N, CA, C and O of each residue as an XYZ file, in Angstrom:
596
protein
N     109.498    141.176    170.353
C     110.832    141.756    170.454
C     111.301    142.151    169.070
O     110.960    141.502    168.081
N     112.059    143.185    169.004
C     112.618    143.679    167.748
C     113.519    142.641    167.089
O     113.778    142.740    165.889
N     114.005    141.649    167.835
C     114.872    140.568    167.355
C     116.218    141.057    166.838
O     116.878    140.344    166.083
N     116.635    142.237    167.221
C     117.973    142.702    166.862
C     118.605    143.366    168.067
O     117.957    144.102    168.812
N     119.872    143.091    168.239
C     120.658    143.771    169.254
C     121.422    144.857    168.520
O     122.201    144.566    167.613
N     121.207    146.099    168.902
C     121.856    147.213    168.219
C     123.246    147.436    168.799
O     123.440    147.374    170.013
N     124.184    147.687    167.947
C     125.557    147.948    168.379
C     126.225    148.888    167.411
O     125.879    148.938    166.230
N     127.176    149.627    167.912
C     127.951    150.496    167.040
C     128.798    149.679    166.078
O     129.186    150.175    165.020
N     129.087    148.437    166.431
C     129.980    147.617    165.629
C     129.226    146.508    164.915
O     129.459    146.269    163.730
N     128.331    145.830    165.609
C     127.651    144.679    165.021
C     126.175    144.710    165.357
O     125.771    145.294    166.362
N     125.376    144.084    164.520
C     123.982    143.841    164.832
C     123.801    142.341    164.893
O     124.283    141.613    164.026
N     123.100    141.875    165.926
C     122.936    140.449    166.145
C     121.459    140.097    166.112
O     120.775    140.268    167.120
N     120.940    139.610    164.988
C     119.564    139.127    165.007
C     119.483    137.911    165.927
O     120.272    136.977    165.783
N     118.544    137.912    166.866
C     118.454    136.839    167.857
C     118.307    135.473    167.204
O     118.930    134.513    167.658
N     117.519    135.359    166.173
C     117.330    134.058    165.528
C     118.632    133.553    164.913
O     118.945    132.368    165.021
N     119.394    134.439    164.269
C     120.671    134.039    163.686
C     121.662    133.643    164.759
O     122.403    132.672    164.605
N     121.675    134.402    165.855
C     122.615    134.103    166.930
C     122.294    132.752    167.548
O     123.203    131.972    167.833
N     121.026    132.466    167.757
C     120.647    131.188    168.345
C     121.028    130.034    167.421
O     121.467    128.983    167.888
N     120.864    130.222    166.137
C     121.181    129.158    165.181
C     122.675    128.937    165.053
O     123.117    127.833    164.735
N     123.461    129.986    165.300
C     124.898    129.867    165.064
C     125.690    129.521    166.311
O     126.920    129.510    166.271
N     125.016    129.240    167.420
C     125.729    128.939    168.656
C     125.598    127.465    169.009
O     125.330    127.120    170.160
N     125.782    126.613    168.043
C     125.600    125.185    168.232
C     126.723    124.498    168.965
O     126.795    123.269    168.943
N     127.599    125.232    169.610
C     128.624    124.612    170.422
C     129.922    124.320    169.694
O     130.815    123.697    170.268
N     130.050    124.746    168.464
C     131.287    124.497    167.725
C     132.417    125.316    168.329
O     132.193    126.421    168.823
N     133.633    124.775    168.289
C     134.793    125.504    168.777
C     135.051    126.695    167.870
O     134.846    126.615    166.659
N     135.508    127.815    168.461
C     135.821    128.972    167.627
C     136.892    128.618    166.595
O     137.853    127.910    166.896
N     136.713    129.114    165.397
C     137.637    128.854    164.304
C     138.562    130.056    164.170
O     138.130    131.195    164.348
N     139.816    129.812    163.862
C     140.770    130.908    163.648
C     140.332    131.675    162.414
O     140.164    131.105    161.336
N     140.151    132.976    162.588
C     139.718    133.827    161.487
C     140.762    134.909    161.250
O     141.479    135.295    162.173
N     140.850    135.397    160.030
C     141.895    136.376    159.722
C     141.594    137.772    160.268
O     140.459    138.246    160.236
N     142.639    138.402    160.762
C     142.530    139.810    161.134
C     142.602    140.628    159.844
O     142.819    140.070    158.769
N     142.425    141.914    159.942
C     142.540    142.775    158.768
C     143.950    142.648    158.185
O     144.119    142.591    156.967
N     144.966    142.604    159.064
C     146.355    142.482    158.605
C     146.606    141.161    157.885
O     147.506    141.065    157.050
N     145.813    140.151    158.207
C     145.969    138.835    157.589
C     145.034    138.636    156.391
O     144.868    137.518    155.903
N     144.438    139.709    155.934
C     143.578    139.624    154.760
C     142.092    139.554    155.060
O     141.289    139.327    154.155
N     141.712    139.748    156.321
C     140.296    139.754    156.676
C     139.600    140.987    156.133
O     140.251    141.967    155.770
N     138.291    140.938    156.078
C     137.480    142.026    155.536
C     137.434    143.199    156.506
O     136.972    143.040    157.636
N     137.908    144.387    156.087
C     137.864    145.555    156.972
C     136.427    145.969    157.283
O     135.526    145.798    156.462
N     136.232    146.516    158.481
C     134.940    147.052    158.909
C     135.169    148.519    159.238
O     136.066    148.853    160.012
N     134.364    149.388    158.656
C     134.504    150.824    158.903
C     134.404    151.104    160.400
O     133.476    150.646    161.066
N     135.371    151.863    160.922
C     135.341    152.248    162.321
C     135.845    151.189    163.291
O     135.747    151.374    164.504
N     136.381    150.084    162.783
C     136.863    149.010    163.656
C     138.209    148.488    163.166
O     138.454    148.402    161.963
N     139.071    148.143    164.109
C     140.335    147.513    163.744
C     140.160    146.014    163.558
O     141.036    145.345    163.010
N     139.024    145.485    164.017
C     138.750    144.054    163.859
C     138.152    143.788    162.484
O     137.429    144.619    161.935
N     138.460    142.635    161.945
C     137.891    142.262    160.647
C     136.451    141.793    160.818
O     136.026    141.444    161.919
N     135.710    141.789    159.718
C     134.336    141.284    159.748
C     134.323    139.830    160.195
O     133.415    139.401    160.906
N     135.326    139.080    159.780
C     135.407    137.666    160.160
C     135.615    137.516    161.671
O     135.047    136.619    162.294
N     136.428    138.396    162.252
C     136.643    138.352    163.701
C     135.346    138.687    164.447
O     134.991    138.024    165.421
N     134.649    139.719    163.980
C     133.382    140.088    164.609
C     132.342    138.984    164.444
O     131.582    138.684    165.364
N     132.322    138.386    163.254
C     131.360    137.299    163.000
C     131.651    136.070    163.848
O     130.735    135.318    164.180
N     132.911    135.857    164.201
C     133.269    134.715    165.049
C     132.999    135.022    166.525
O     132.535    134.145    167.253
N     133.277    136.242    166.979
C     133.094    136.602    168.381
C     131.632    136.773    168.775
O     131.222    136.343    169.853
N     130.857    137.392    167.918
C     129.486    137.753    168.279
C     128.637    136.563    168.707
O     128.019    136.630    169.769
N     128.570    135.471    167.933
C     127.730    134.360    168.397
C     128.254    133.711    169.677
O     127.474    133.165    170.456
N     129.557    133.767    169.898
C     130.109    133.212    171.137
C     129.730    134.091    172.335
O     129.483    133.585    173.430
N     129.687    135.390    172.121
C     129.251    136.308    173.177
C     127.775    136.062    173.478
O     127.380    136.001    174.643
N     126.967    135.922    172.443
C     125.543    135.640    172.639
C     125.361    134.310    173.368
O     124.529    134.197    174.268
N     126.133    133.322    172.981
C     126.076    132.009    173.636
C     126.374    132.162    175.133
O     125.703    131.551    175.964
N     127.372    132.970    175.473
C     127.698    133.211    176.879
C     126.557    133.934    177.592
O     126.223    133.598    178.728
N     125.960    134.920    176.933
C     124.835    135.646    177.533
C     123.655    134.715    177.803
O     122.914    134.898    178.768
N     123.492    133.720    176.941
C     122.379    132.783    177.103
C     122.587    131.815    178.271
O     121.709    130.999    178.550
N     123.733    131.890    178.962
C     123.958    131.080    180.164
C     123.546    131.829    181.430
O     123.555    131.261    182.522
N     123.185    133.104    181.282
C     122.806    133.925    182.431
C     121.281    133.983    182.505
O     120.604    134.348    181.544
N     120.768    133.613    183.668
C     119.325    133.573    183.877
C     118.919    134.502    185.002
O     119.642    134.661    185.986
N     117.754    135.115    184.848
C     117.127    135.811    185.957
C     116.609    134.695    186.867
O     115.836    133.854    186.409
N     117.009    134.660    188.137
C     116.619    133.544    188.993
C     115.115    133.402    189.208
O     114.647    132.347    189.635
N     114.364    134.446    188.919
C     112.911    134.383    189.113
C     112.159    134.001    187.842
O     110.949    133.777    187.881
N     112.874    133.926    186.707
C     112.223    133.667    185.418
C     112.985    132.553    184.715
O     114.202    132.663    184.562
N     112.326    131.492    184.285
C     113.031    130.361    183.664
C     113.381    130.584    182.189
O     113.074    129.751    181.336
N     114.020    131.708    181.904
C     114.475    131.997    180.550
C     115.740    132.839    180.669
O     115.896    133.617    181.610
N     116.650    132.671    179.691
C     117.905    133.418    179.776
C     117.689    134.894    179.439
O     116.684    135.268    178.834
N     118.645    135.715    179.839
C     118.490    137.160    179.696
C     118.500    137.622    178.241
O     117.914    138.655    177.915
N     119.159    136.868    177.369
C     119.170    137.248    175.961
C     117.777    137.058    175.358
O     117.256    137.956    174.695
N     117.182    135.897    175.587
C     115.849    135.621    175.037
C     114.771    136.474    175.696
O     113.743    136.758    175.083
N     115.000    136.882    176.940
C     114.054    137.779    177.606
C     114.090    139.180    177.006
O     113.177    139.974    177.234
N     115.135    139.489    176.240
C     115.249    140.816    175.641
C     115.871    141.835    176.577
O     115.647    143.036    176.431
N     116.656    141.358    177.541
C     117.289    142.275    178.489
C     118.579    142.879    177.952
O     119.099    143.831    178.533
N     119.102    142.343    176.856
C     120.335    142.859    176.263
C     119.969    143.850    175.164
O     119.331    143.488    174.175
N     120.378    145.104    175.346
C     120.060    146.153    174.380
C     121.176    146.375    173.374
O     120.904    146.699    172.218
N     122.427    146.209    173.787
C     123.538    146.545    172.915
C     124.766    145.723    173.272
O     125.080    145.530    174.446
N     125.455    145.242    172.243
C     126.737    144.562    172.397
C     127.736    145.337    171.544
O     127.556    145.466    170.333
N     128.784    145.851    172.173
C     129.786    146.615    171.442
C     131.154    145.978    171.691
O     131.568    145.811    172.838
N     131.843    145.626    170.621
C     133.165    145.020    170.713
C     134.183    146.069    170.271
O     134.156    146.531    169.130
N     135.082    146.441    171.186
C     136.074    147.468    170.863
C     137.226    146.867    170.073
O     137.331    145.650    169.918
N     138.080    147.744    169.581
C     139.239    147.313    168.799
C     140.163    146.388    169.589
O     140.820    145.525    169.008
N     140.216    146.563    170.903
C     141.071    145.692    171.714
C     140.298    144.519    172.327
O     140.771    143.863    173.255
N     139.105    144.273    171.790
C     138.265    143.123    172.155
C     137.640    143.230    173.537
O     137.232    142.222    174.115
N     137.562    144.436    174.068
C     136.759    144.652    175.272
C     135.311    144.735    174.813
O     135.009    145.349    173.790
N     134.426    144.119    175.567
C     133.014    144.083    175.206
C     132.228    144.934    176.196
O     132.369    144.789    177.410
N     131.405    145.817    175.662
C     130.494    146.621    176.474
C     129.085    146.107    176.216
O     128.653    145.980    175.070
N     128.386    145.817    177.291
C     127.014    145.335    177.195
C     126.104    146.379    177.834
O     126.309    146.769    178.983
N     125.108    146.825    177.091
C     124.075    147.692    177.642
C     122.856    146.809    177.839
O     122.362    146.193    176.895
N     122.380    146.754    179.062
C     121.291    145.837    179.375
C     120.304    146.503    180.312
O     120.546    147.592    180.831
N     119.198    145.829    180.513
C     118.191    146.302    181.450
C     117.780    145.139    182.339
O     118.313    144.035    182.229
N     116.843    145.400    183.204
C     116.263    144.376    184.072
C     114.756    144.384    183.848
O     114.208    145.333    183.288
N     114.098    143.331    184.284
C     112.642    143.273    184.090
C     111.924    144.316    184.928
O     110.816    144.731    184.589
N     112.549    144.743    186.024
C     111.961    145.778    186.877
C     113.074    146.499    187.626
O     114.078    145.878    187.974
N     112.920    147.794    187.881
C     113.957    148.537    188.598
C     114.259    147.953    189.984
O     115.387    148.065    190.465
N     113.283    147.344    190.617
C     113.472    146.785    191.948
C     113.935    145.344    191.948
O     113.815    144.660    192.965
N     114.462    144.866    190.830
C     114.908    143.482    190.702
C     115.890    143.158    191.839
O     116.853    143.895    192.052
N     115.647    142.054    192.572
C     116.511    141.736    193.713
C     117.956    141.395    193.346
O     118.826    141.435    194.216
N     118.234    141.062    192.088
C     119.608    140.741    191.687
C     120.230    141.861    190.849
O     121.174    141.626    190.095
N     119.701    143.070    190.984
C     120.182    144.208    190.187
C     121.675    144.452    190.369
O     122.353    144.824    189.411
N     122.196    144.256    191.552
C     123.621    144.462    191.796
C     124.479    143.308    191.326
O     125.663    143.488    191.041
N     123.888    142.107    191.239
C     124.646    140.914    190.890
C     124.621    140.575    189.402
O     125.618    140.094    188.863
N     123.509    140.817    188.743
C     123.368    140.376    187.358
C     124.425    140.962    186.422
O     124.939    140.226    185.579
N     124.780    142.254    186.524
C     125.843    142.748    185.648
C     127.164    141.990    185.858
O     127.913    141.776    184.904
N     127.442    141.594    187.079
C     128.661    140.823    187.357
C     128.566    139.454    186.699
O     129.553    138.969    186.146
N     127.399    138.823    186.749
C     127.205    137.528    186.085
C     127.445    137.667    184.581
O     128.089    136.819    183.964
N     126.918    138.752    184.001
C     127.089    139.006    182.570
C     128.567    139.219    182.252
O     129.090    138.633    181.304
N     129.238    140.052    183.036
C     130.659    140.326    182.805
C     131.490    139.050    182.902
O     132.379    138.826    182.081
N     131.209    138.220    183.893
C     131.949    136.965    184.046
C     131.702    136.023    182.874
O     132.641    135.412    182.361
N     130.455    135.900    182.448
C     130.123    135.000    181.341
C     130.797    135.453    180.054
O     131.412    134.641    179.364
N     130.693    136.730    179.721
C     131.251    137.242    178.469
C     132.778    137.258    178.525
O     133.431    136.973    177.521
N     133.351    137.584    179.669
C     134.815    137.597    179.799
C     135.430    136.221    179.601
O     136.612    136.113    179.274
N     134.645    135.171    179.796
C     135.155    133.810    179.633
C     135.213    133.360    178.171
O     135.749    132.292    177.877
N     134.673    134.156    177.261
C     134.682    133.812    175.837
C     136.101    133.964    175.299
O     136.704    135.026    175.459
N     136.651    132.922    174.660
C     137.986    133.046    174.067
C     138.031    134.207    173.068
O     137.158    134.338    172.210
N     139.058    135.040    173.195
C     139.209    136.182    172.303
C     138.682    137.482    172.882
O     138.972    138.552    172.347
N     137.914    137.416    173.965
C     137.394    138.625    174.613
C     138.395    139.054    175.678
O     138.815    138.246    176.506
N     138.775    140.332    175.652
C     139.744    140.857    176.625
C     139.116    141.136    177.973
O     139.757    140.954    179.008
N     137.877    141.573    177.971
C     137.168    141.909    179.195
C     135.768    142.348    178.853
O     135.415    142.471    177.680
N     134.966    142.585    179.875
C     133.579    142.966    179.643
C     133.120    143.928    180.726
O     133.483    143.785    181.894
N     132.321    144.904    180.329
C     131.672    145.827    181.254
C     130.187    145.843    180.909
O     129.806    146.167    179.785
N     129.359    145.492    181.881
C     127.906    145.522    181.693
C     127.343    146.742    182.406
O     127.664    147.000    183.565
N     126.511    147.479    181.712
C     125.884    148.677    182.253
C     124.378    148.508    182.183
O     123.834    148.078    181.165
N     123.708    148.852    183.280
C     122.248    148.751    183.325
C     121.630    150.097    182.995
O     122.088    151.146    183.447
N     120.572    150.035    182.191
C     119.773    151.216    181.873
C     118.299    150.839    182.000
O     117.932    149.672    181.870
N     117.476    151.828    182.251
C     116.033    151.596    182.240
C     115.370    152.469    181.178
O     114.168    152.731    181.225
N     116.179    152.910    180.226
C     115.673    153.724    179.129
C     116.066    153.073    177.810
O     117.235    153.149    177.431
N     115.170    152.454    177.116
C     113.748    152.336    177.430
C     113.502    151.252    178.463
O     114.310    150.336    178.615
N     112.392    151.354    179.168
C     112.073    150.308    180.134
C     111.750    148.994    179.424
O     111.222    148.986    178.311
N     112.072    147.897    180.079
C     111.779    146.575    179.524
C     110.273    146.332    179.588
O     109.598    146.757    180.525
N     109.766    145.643    178.575
C     108.389    145.132    178.625
C     108.359    143.798    177.881
O     109.325    143.438    177.209
N     107.281    143.087    177.999
C     107.179    141.734    177.463
C     107.310    141.667    175.948
O     107.593    140.597    175.408
N     107.116    142.767    175.257
C     107.240    142.752    173.797
C     108.691    142.510    173.359
O     108.928    142.183    172.197
N     109.652    142.662    174.254
C     111.062    142.452    173.934
C     111.458    140.973    173.973
O     112.547    140.612    173.527
N     110.594    140.133    174.496
C     110.896    138.708    174.623
C     110.856    138.012    173.264
O     110.044    138.353    172.403
N     111.739    137.037    173.087
C     111.723    136.229    171.867
C     110.603    135.198    171.963
O     110.024    134.988    173.028
N     110.312    134.566    170.844
C     109.312    133.490    170.847
C     109.758    132.344    171.752
O     108.931    131.703    172.400
N     111.069    132.088    171.796
C     111.595    131.031    172.662
C     111.268    131.321    174.125
O     110.857    130.420    174.856
N     111.448    132.566    174.554
C     111.139    132.938    175.939
C     109.642    132.856    176.183
O     109.210    132.382    177.234
N     108.849    133.312    175.226
C     107.388    133.238    175.387
C     106.930    131.792    175.542
O     106.058    131.493    176.358
N     107.517    130.907    174.760
C     107.178    129.495    174.840
C     107.561    128.939    176.216
O     106.771    128.233    176.842
N     108.763    129.254    176.680
C     109.228    128.762    177.974
C     108.351    129.251    179.120
O     108.202    128.575    180.138
N     107.774    130.433    178.940
C     106.948    131.032    179.995
C     105.452    130.881    179.761
O     104.647    131.458    180.492
N     105.070    130.096    178.731
C     103.645    129.908    178.397
C     102.930    131.238    178.194
O     101.848    131.454    178.740
N     103.526    132.119    177.420
C     102.948    133.440    177.210
C     102.435    133.648    175.789
O     102.470    134.767    175.277
N     101.967    132.598    175.158
C     101.384    132.755    173.818
C      99.900    132.940    173.882
O      99.251    133.086    172.846
Protein backbone atom coordinates (compact mmCIF):
# COMPACT_ATOMS: atom_id res chain seq x y z
CA UNK A 1 0.00 0.00 0.00
CA UNK A 2 1.13 3.53 -0.69
CA UNK A 3 0.66 4.17 3.09
CA UNK A 4 -0.79 7.62 2.46
CA UNK A 5 -4.34 8.83 2.28
CA UNK A 6 -4.49 11.67 -0.23
CA UNK A 7 -6.64 14.67 0.58
CA UNK A 8 -7.05 18.19 -0.60
CA UNK A 9 -6.57 19.29 3.00
CA UNK A 10 -4.50 16.66 4.80
CA UNK A 11 -2.33 13.66 4.10
CA UNK A 12 -2.50 10.82 6.60
CA UNK A 13 0.37 8.34 6.57
CA UNK A 14 -1.19 5.09 7.85
CA UNK A 15 1.69 4.33 10.20
CA UNK A 16 1.51 7.79 11.80
CA UNK A 17 -2.25 7.60 12.13
CA UNK A 18 -2.08 4.20 13.80
CA UNK A 19 0.56 5.43 16.24
CA UNK A 20 -1.36 8.57 17.12
CA UNK A 21 -4.72 6.95 17.85
CA UNK A 22 -3.86 5.56 21.26
CA UNK A 23 -7.22 6.46 22.73
CA UNK A 24 -6.31 9.82 24.24
CA UNK A 25 -9.14 12.32 24.61
CA UNK A 26 -9.11 15.10 22.02
CA UNK A 27 -7.23 18.14 23.27
CA UNK A 28 -8.55 21.67 22.75
CA UNK A 29 -6.52 23.18 19.94
CA UNK A 30 -6.46 26.77 18.73
CA UNK A 31 -8.39 27.91 15.70
CA UNK A 32 -6.74 30.34 13.30
CA UNK A 33 -8.55 33.18 15.13
CA UNK A 34 -7.06 31.94 18.40
CA UNK A 35 -3.52 31.93 17.07
CA UNK A 36 -3.45 28.52 15.39
CA UNK A 37 -1.28 27.91 12.33
CA UNK A 38 -3.11 28.88 9.11
CA UNK A 39 -3.41 26.28 6.34
CA UNK A 40 -3.62 27.48 2.74
CA UNK A 41 -7.11 26.92 1.37
CA UNK A 42 -8.65 26.06 4.76
CA UNK A 43 -10.36 28.02 7.51
CA UNK A 44 -9.22 25.36 9.99
CA UNK A 45 -5.85 25.66 11.66
CA UNK A 46 -3.12 23.06 11.22
CA UNK A 47 -3.60 22.18 14.88
CA UNK A 48 -7.32 21.55 14.33
CA UNK A 49 -6.60 19.33 11.33
CA UNK A 50 -3.85 17.51 13.24
CA UNK A 51 -6.28 16.84 16.10
CA UNK A 52 -9.23 15.74 13.91
CA UNK A 53 -7.40 13.55 11.42
CA UNK A 54 -6.18 10.79 13.78
CA UNK A 55 -9.61 10.69 15.44
CA UNK A 56 -11.25 10.24 12.04
CA UNK A 57 -8.78 7.46 11.21
CA UNK A 58 -9.48 5.87 14.60
CA UNK A 59 -13.21 5.89 13.77
CA UNK A 60 -12.56 4.39 10.33
CA UNK A 61 -10.58 1.60 11.98
CA UNK A 62 -13.79 0.51 13.79
CA UNK A 63 -15.44 -0.38 10.47
CA UNK A 64 -14.81 -3.89 9.21
CA UNK A 65 -15.69 -5.72 6.04
CA UNK A 66 -17.72 -8.60 7.52
CA UNK A 67 -15.99 -11.11 5.24
CA UNK A 68 -12.43 -10.00 6.07
CA UNK A 69 -10.98 -9.82 9.61
CA UNK A 70 -9.29 -6.45 9.08
CA UNK A 71 -10.58 -2.90 9.28
CA UNK A 72 -11.26 -0.90 6.13
CA UNK A 73 -8.47 1.59 6.78
CA UNK A 74 -5.76 -1.09 7.03
CA UNK A 75 -7.26 -2.90 4.03
CA UNK A 76 -6.58 0.25 2.00
CA UNK A 77 -10.22 0.89 1.15
CA UNK A 78 -9.99 4.58 2.13
CA UNK A 79 -8.64 6.69 -0.74
CA UNK A 80 -9.26 10.22 0.48
CA UNK A 81 -10.25 12.10 3.64
CA UNK A 82 -11.27 15.72 3.12
CA UNK A 83 -12.23 17.99 6.02
CA UNK A 84 -14.16 21.09 4.96
CA UNK A 85 -14.04 24.49 6.63
CA UNK A 86 -17.27 23.69 8.48
CA UNK A 87 -15.88 20.31 9.62
CA UNK A 88 -17.91 18.18 7.25
CA UNK A 89 -15.84 15.17 6.26
CA UNK A 90 -15.90 13.64 2.79
CA UNK A 91 -14.54 10.12 2.46
CA UNK A 92 -13.67 8.63 -0.92
CA UNK A 93 -13.47 4.89 -0.57
CA UNK A 94 -13.66 1.67 -2.50
CA UNK A 95 -14.65 -1.93 -1.85
CA UNK A 96 -12.65 -5.11 -2.31
CA UNK A 97 -14.95 -6.05 -5.20
CA UNK A 98 -17.77 -4.33 -7.11
CA UNK A 99 -20.14 -7.14 -6.12
CA UNK A 100 -19.45 -6.75 -2.40
CA UNK A 101 -22.62 -7.82 -0.53
CA UNK A 102 -22.41 -4.84 1.87
CA UNK A 103 -21.84 -2.22 -0.86
CA UNK A 104 -25.02 -0.37 0.10
CA UNK A 105 -24.37 -0.56 3.84
CA UNK A 106 -20.66 0.09 4.24
CA UNK A 107 -20.78 3.81 3.30
CA UNK A 108 -23.46 4.26 5.98
CA UNK A 109 -21.24 2.49 8.53
CA UNK A 110 -18.38 4.83 7.57
CA UNK A 111 -20.60 7.93 7.79
CA UNK A 112 -21.92 6.89 11.21
CA UNK A 113 -18.45 6.13 12.58
CA UNK A 114 -16.87 9.37 11.35
CA UNK A 115 -19.90 11.51 12.31
CA UNK A 116 -19.49 10.32 15.90
CA UNK A 117 -16.03 11.93 16.17
CA UNK A 118 -16.16 15.03 18.42
CA UNK A 119 -15.68 18.14 16.28
CA UNK A 120 -16.97 16.56 13.05
CA UNK A 121 -20.16 18.19 11.73
CA UNK A 122 -21.12 15.34 9.42
CA UNK A 123 -19.75 12.83 6.96
CA UNK A 124 -20.46 11.72 3.40
CA UNK A 125 -18.83 8.54 2.10
CA UNK A 126 -18.63 8.00 -1.64
CA UNK A 127 -17.65 4.74 -3.31
CA UNK A 128 -15.42 4.63 -6.36
CA UNK A 129 -13.83 1.78 -8.26
CA UNK A 130 -11.26 3.98 -9.96
CA UNK A 131 -8.66 2.86 -9.27
CA UNK A 132 -9.84 -0.63 -8.44
CA UNK A 133 -8.73 -2.05 -5.10
CA UNK A 134 -6.04 -4.72 -5.05
CA UNK A 135 -4.02 -6.40 -2.31
CA UNK A 136 -1.07 -4.04 -2.76
CA UNK A 137 -3.14 -1.35 -0.96
CA UNK A 138 -3.20 -3.35 2.28
CA UNK A 139 -1.01 -2.30 5.20
CA UNK A 140 1.43 -4.70 6.83
CA UNK A 141 -1.00 -4.92 9.76
CA UNK A 142 -3.76 -6.19 7.45
CA UNK A 143 -1.38 -8.60 5.73
CA UNK A 144 -0.37 -9.99 9.11
CA UNK A 145 -4.00 -10.37 10.22
CA UNK A 146 -4.79 -12.22 6.99
CA UNK A 147 -1.58 -14.33 6.87
CA UNK A 148 -0.63 -12.81 3.53
CA UNK A 149 3.13 -12.50 3.94
